[in-house]
N, C-alpha and C positions, 0 to 999 in steps of 0.2 A: 348227786347225780349218781353215785354208787347205789344207793338205796333203789332208786328208780330203775337202774339196770337189774338190780337182784329180783324185782318183781316184773320184769319184762316178759317171762315166760307165761305168767298169770294174765298179763294183758293181752298178748298174743293168742292166748287160748280163749279169753272172753270174746276177742273181736272174730276170730276165725269159727268158733262155735256158733256165734250169732249167725254168720253169713253162709257157712258152708256146712258144717256138720261137727259131730262130737269126734268121730275118729280122727278126721284130718286134723282138727284142732289140737287133739292130744299128741299127733305125730309132729306137728310144726312145734308146739310148744317143747316137746323133748328135744328136738334139735336145736331150738334156740337155748335152752338150758345148758345142753352140753357144749354149744359154742361158747357161752359165756364162761363156763367152767374150765375148758381149755384156754380161753383168752386170759383168765385170771392166772392160771397155773403155768402155761408156757411162755405166753407173749409178755406179761407183766412181771413174772417171776414171784408173784404172791401165792401164799399157802391159800388152798381154797377154803371157802367159808361153808360153815354147816348149812346154811340156807341154800346155797348153791348146789351142794352134793345132795341135800334132800329133794331139793326141786327135780334135779336130774332123776334121781331113782324115783320119785313120785310119778313124773309124766312118762318115763320110759317104761314103767311098769304097766302103768294104765294103758299106754299105747300098745305094748306087747299083747295085754289081756284082749284088748279090742281087737287086735289083729289075728289073734289066734281063735276068734270066735265065741269069746265068752259073751254072757248075756249081759249087755250094756244096760238094759232098761232105759228108762226115760232120759231125756236131757238133765231132768232134775237129780236123777240118782248120779250121774256123771259129775255135775257141778259139786253135789254134796261129796262124793269122793275126793275132788279137788280140793275143797275147803276143808275137809277133814284131814288129808294129808298136809296141808299147809299149817293147820292147827297142831299137828304131830310134830312137825318139823320146828315150828316156833316154840 
């Protein structure tokens, strides 16, 4: 179950991106990853995992870039950036 929760931001990103749009998907995925990071750290009292920290940084950075008006390109470019970030974290 813990592994599935670690990939929840990516699942949320894929679903919201499909039905709403990439900027909203990045924002929601950043929020979910931040909530999971805080949950592990403060509520469960566990040390944060590298995947959780990297996912939070990845989605927060991409969401901030999208909000500041950076050229996002096509949905393919956004998905490629998310996949490359997951590869880098892994």
